[in-house]
N, C-alpha and C positions, 0 to 999 in steps of 0.2 A: 504494500500500500504506500510505502514511502516513495517508491519509484513512480507511483501514480499521482504523486503530490497530494496525498491524503494522509498527512501525519497523524491526525487524531484517530482515524480508523486503524492505522498501523499500530499506534500505541495500544489501542484496545485489543488488537489481535495478539500482540506480544504479551500483554498482561494476562490474557486468557491462556496463552501457551504456558506461561510461567505458573499459573494456578494448577495446571495439569502436570507440569514437569518443572518444579522449582530449581532443579539442577541443570537446566538446559542453558549451557554457557552462551551459545549463539543467540538465543532469545534475549539474554541480558545485554549482550553486546549490541544487538540490533535495536533494542529498546533505547539504549544510550544514543545511538545514531538518530533515532526518531525524536528523542528529547532535544537533541541539538537542533533539529529542524523546527522544533517548537520553541526554541530559544530558552530552554530549560537546562542550562549548562551544569548547574550544581546537581540537579537530579541525574543528569547524564553521568557525571563522575560517580555518583552512588551506584548506578547501574553497572558501570565498568568495574567498580570495586567488587560488586557482587560476583560478576563474571570471573574476575581474577582470583577471588577467594575459592572459587570452584576449580579453576585451572590457571595456575600461575604462569603457565607457558603459552597462554592464548595470545599469540603474536598480534593478530589484528585488533584485539581489545587493547593491548598496550599501545599500539599505533593510534587508535581512536582516542584513547585517553590523552596521549601526548598532544594531539591536535586540539582537543577540548581545553586542556590546560593553557596552551598557547593562545587560544581564542579568548580565554578568560584573563589574559595578562599575567598568568602565573608562570613567568618565563623561566625561572631557574628549574622548577620541576618539569615544565614542558619540554625544554631543550634536553634535559637529562633523559626523559622518557622517549624523546624523538630518536634516540640511538636505536630503538627497537626497529626502526625502518629497515635496518640491515638484515633482520631476520625474516622479513616479508619475502615470499617466493618471487614476487614481481621485481623486487629491488636487489636482492642478494647477488644475482649474477653480475650486476654492474659495479659491485664494490671493487674499488681499485686497491691493490696492495702495494705499499711502499715500504722500503727498508726503514725509513725514518718513522719515529713514533707519531701516532695520531694525537693532535692537540685538542683537548676538550676543555681548555681553560684551567687545567689542574696544575700547571707549572708555568713559570715566567718564560716569556719568549723574548725578553729584553736582549738585544744584541744578536738575535737569531733571525733566520729567514723562515718565512712560513709560505707554504705552497697552498694556494686556493685552487680548487678545480671543480668543474661542474659535475653533478652526480647524474 
């Protein structure tokens, strides 16, 4: 229903699915996506948290959580979670490997050169 631009109906369907199967990780994830469509970002984070409590390795849920956090302006947490993108099947093959360490802001780059590249 979300793809049909009917987020209220989609939310109703996901909630019904979760009544029947509360451990349905994909339903929690998709409910979060629908809540984003409804501009309910805090509720979406709660849905993502429920999904991740059921499956900590749910890559797409981590990815959606990262995007939600960034949209909310919670940049520190959002950028940290954004690293999950490399676990996504669509993105993982394009990850470049360099001998130099990846810089995630965790050490000073004063006096050093940094390579920026498109993903």
